[in-house]
BALUM-26873 format. One record per residue (C-alpha): x, y, z. Coordinates in steps of 0.5 Angstrom, whole numbers, plus 500, padded with zeros to 3 digits. Each point is the difference from the previous one (the first is absolute). Example, Ala and Ser with C-alpha at 12.3 -4.5 7.8 and 13.67 -1.06 7.14 Angstrom:
<nodes>
525491516502507498
</nodes>
This chain:
<nodes>
202769902505497495506503503507497502501492498493500498502505494506496498495494500496504495505502496503493499493497499499505494507499497498492500493502497504505495505494498495495499497504495506501496505495503508502498503494502507503504501504505500506496492499499499499508504506501496504495493497502502502507502507498493501496496498506503505504499505495492498499499500508503506501496504494494496503501502507501508498493499496496496505503500507494497502502493497506500505495501506496493499499496506499493500500494505506496500496494497498504494507503499503493500495498495501506496508499500499493498495502494505505498506496500497494497501502492508502501501494504497496495504503494506500504499492501499500493506504498505498506505496496501505494501505505506496504503499493499507498504502506505494500497498507499493498507499499502502507497493502502496494508502502499500507498493499505498496505503505497496505501494497507501499502503507496494504505495501501495498498503493500496494501503493497499494493499504498496493500493498499498493498493498504501493507500502505499505501506505505503505498503506504504505498500508503506505500497507505503504504496505496493497505494499495496496494502496495496496493501496494496501495501494495496496502494503507500500506503505506503496506501504504507499507501499504504504504506497502504506497506503493498501499498493498493498498498493495495498500497493493497498497495495493501499499493498502497507494504503493499500498506497492502499497500493499508500503506502499503507504500507504495503500499507508499502504500506507502501504495505506504504503496505494496501496506501494500495498507497493500496501503493496501494503499493496502493499494495500501493498494495500503493495497494503497494504505496501498492505504497504499494497496495505495496497497493501493498503499494494499496497505504494496502501501507504505505503499507502504506501500507497502506505502505495501506497493500506496497497498494501499492494502496498498493494502496499498493496504494494498502500502508502493503504501505505495504504502507506496502503501507507501500506503505500506504500506496499499493503506496499498492498494496501498493498494495506496498501494496495502494495502505500493503503502507501506504505503504499505506505504504499501508503506504500496507502493498507498496496496495498501493494495499497497494493498499496497494502494496506499504501502507507502503504504504507504499503504506502507498500504507495504503498507498498499493497507497498498493500494495501500492499494496502498492500493498504496505504506502497503507503507503499502507502506504501500508501505505503500507507501502503497494496501494500496494498498493499492500499497493497493499500496494496493500499501507507500502504506503505502494502507503500505506502507499501504506497507499502507502493502501494498503496497494492501499498498493503495495498499493503495494501502493503497494507500502500504507498500507498507503499501507497507503502503506497506504507502503502502495494501496503496494500494496506495500501496494504493500500494495496494501506497503500505505506504498500508500498503494501508500499505505494502504494503496498506504492501500500506506494496503500493501496495496492499503500494495503497494500495495503497493498499493506496498505506498497506504498501507494504502501504506494504504503506504498506504505504496506499496506504501506496496505505504498497506498506504494501504494505497499507503493500499495499506498493501502499493497494496500499493497493499503497494502494496507499498503496494507498501504497494504494504505499495501507499499501507497507499493503501496500494493503501496503506493500500496504505494496502496505505494503496494504500493496497493503499499498508504507501497505505505505499507502496506497502497494504502493498495494501503495496507496499503502507505495504501495495501494503500494496503499492499495495502499493495496496502496494497505495505505504495504503502502507494499506501504506496500507500507503498499507500508501494501496496493500501499492504495496503502493502497493505504497501498493504505497499507498493503501498493501498500508494496503498501507496496504497503507499495506498505505493496500503493500503497506507501497501507503508502500502495495507497501501496494497498493501495495498499493497493499499495494493502497500507501499500507503504506502498507501505505502499508497505505504499507496504504494496498503493500497499493503498493495502494499498493498505495498500493503503494496506501501501508493496502501496506500492498502497507502501507505496504499502507505498505498505506493501502495506497499506503493499502502493504506504503495505502496495504506495502506504501499508500508501502502496493495505496503506503507498499498498492497507499506503503505496496496502494500508502508499501501498492494505498503506496498507502497504495507503499503493498504498506498495505503497506503494496503505496506501505499494505500495495497494502498502507508501501504506497503502493507502504500506496500507502494505499499507500495501506498507498506504502505498495503496505501492498497496506501492500494496499498496506497493501493500501500493504501499507497507502495497505501503507505505498496507499501505498502499493504503494507503501497506504495496504495505497494494500498497506496494496502496494494502497501507501505500494493500496500507501506501495496496495494505501504506500506500496498495495493502499497494503497494496495499494497495504496501506500496506498501507505499506506500496505502506497495504501494495507503498502500508497493500504497494507504502500497507499493498506500496506496504507502499504496495503494504508501501504497496504497506494497503501495494507500498503500507503504505506502504497500507507502503501506495493503501501500508506504499497504495494502505506501505502506495493502499499501507507503501499505494493502504496498494494498505499507501496501494500493497497496507499493500496496498497504494507504500496507500498504505494503496503507500502505496506504499502507497505499494505505503501496506502494496503503493502507501502500493494498497495505503500505494497494496495498505498506503498500507497493499500495505502492499496495502504494504499494495500493503507497498496493499501498492506505500504495495495500495498508500506503497502506498500503507499506504494505498503502493503493498507503500503494504501494495502495506499500508507501501500506496495503505506500505506501496498505494493504503501502507506504500497504507499493503493502501497493498501496506507499504503496495507503500501497507500493496506497497500498493499493502494502504497504495500494495497496505494505501499500493500493500494500505496505497500496493497495504495503503
</nodes>
């Protein structure tokens, strides 16, 4: 007779069969199936009580249970991952593992080594006196900062690193004791980005910062590869096209190649380069940003800048430098003298170029009063023309557009996320749109021609240049290609610097997954917004955006997030790839179908290392940083910002930290951010109200909730800020 536990088993089996026929992949679906099974069995028992008096041998009962359990078990196996995702149960394991790695001392962070740049890693080894790291055939000694915190400065060129991404077996050695650890390893493929034409427009030159190369392609698709120094960021043809010059991020030299090789010392941390005849303009970041002007390969001027520079362009009579904070343009003479007040844009330049008298700048919004826009995630891609002599905006051309591919009113499928601009000799403007996989020629008025690139290995195009003879060069960083198109947009030649998709699928699937994620990062949604719109070039636009509730929030950097779940300001997303949910819901999804977007986006974002700390290249004041760490500990900062990641991966109610701002942020919780890279992530606090680190303590914490900094003297607080800036 079916009673007691046998009846309960029958209900469970019936519920499983009901659910397997019409599965709903969440807890509500299981509860609903269970309730329906009770109802059905209750009705059956009332109508046919004889069914519940069935007697079976033990072996028969076991076989019947197995037969009835097989369909729901098979369906549950098939849908288990989706169920875990729907109920956010997969995040528990993910976040627990991240915490375990940080709390198992000695611990190391970031647990990621990238082959393309110098890196700083931190070790937390309480009570240890000496620490070193054995990895990839080398042993690196750590510097002791005190309080069990050690710093490792790693140069990948000194190690024997593998040719493909994967894992590195490592060992932390503390006072002679060896502790096995595993590090993530990333080696990115060649990424040709901004193309610069030769004077006769028969060739283009670019760099691959990831593989330390200068890349040259001619109008027939023939390519050259030249190894250069560490982190080449920009290259231009000089001396009539007979030679070229390249600037580096991690070395202090400008290198000249071609007909006449040479080197000029300028300092590390180059950002951008521009050249016109014998004049070369270079902008550098770091603790002392500057504009460096060279003439005939000699430094003629070094101009200190009061802002961190981003882009630089040469016009007929001026040098123009852009900055993200403030989001503005700065005009100087060709001798480096200031020439007027900054010209506010409201949002920073995505890219810019000059046609001699004018400057053409791509922006995601234009607000000449400098104020942030109140629209939710507001993005209005446009090309802004600046009359440099008059120093004013004379035109703004909206680029996002609808085409016959359109599937619904209000969507955009062309002209989103302009990344590269070229002014052709005939005055036409060529623009590469990474968001919608197209390039366009704007000839003036209604003369606009668009060329779709989605079917070519030129997706997410970064740059476009009009070549002699009517051909066009287009670069795709994610595909590692430079394509040559005819005047009608047909493919003419393709220069590959990285393997094709099918080769990666066979030989390096992780690299293919990262490529797909990178394309998704730059791809615009049907509303015209992409990740790139706010997180410029994998980083941050350092602007304020309204995120749905009339509260301006500072944009976060997307680099160096691996190992710090959960994500976003409120910690509401357990995986990096979970951010794809925003695109699918708030921004109406994508025009292009692609499976596994969340997985590939997660793979790409997790592969991005943090920017190299400037002090790793410029030098450190070790004694002052130790005093700063003393102040950090005395102010109880490690309670939330615990080493080695300088975060506890926790969330805190707004009211506990900023009581005066509860109204603006409602009952939100704030995720504890890592402090690594802090010097490059202004403005500070969730709404960006603190322009400097010192202002956090002096101007924006009247209740003394943000650490016990009131226990510090002015000198100790200054040392604390110095320490934070060097992380």
